[in-house]
C-alpha positions, 0 to 999 in steps of 0.5 A, a space after each residue: 477472496 474468491 473470483 468467479 471467471 467469466 468466458 465469453 464467445 465473440 459471436 455473443 459479444 458482439 450480438 449483446 445489448 449491453 456491449 457499449 456499456 460492458 468493459 469486456 467488448 472494449 477488451 481483447 479478451 472475452 473474460 471477465 472476473 467477479 471478486 466476492 469479498 468474504 466476511 472478514 474482507 468485507 469488514 477490512 473494507 468497510 473499516 478503511 472507508 471510516 473515519 478513524 482508518 484515515 486519521 490513522 493513515 494521516 499519522 502514518 504518512 508522517 511516520 513513513 516519511 521519517 522512515 525514508 528519511 532515515 533509509 534514503 540519507 542516514 544510511 538505514 537501508 542497509 545492516 552494517 553488521 550481521 545478526 538481530 542485535 546488530 541491527 537493532 543497535 543500528 536502528 536505534 543509533 539512526 534514530 538517535 541521529 535523525 533525531 539530533 539533526 532535527 532538534 539542532 534545526 530547530 534550535 536558534 542560532 
């Protein structure tokens, strides 16, 4: 993304007819930045406004909720051992424990 920065003098800002509607007139500084998105950013913003993205976001919320539970309640915030293999094992065992807790909570009795 590229940014255009505009600087204004206090005299010009006080004499401007658009001063009441302008964000620059309400701030202490006399600069204003305009963001110009390139094609890749425009495509991303268009995708984020689509229905497909909002559906994926709803699913992601449910997944992140479970990841947060694993971190806060089941010790997944810190690695117990060093190395990727140990971390992968910790992730598997933590997921197994969380799933077992959910299964036990669902079973009546």
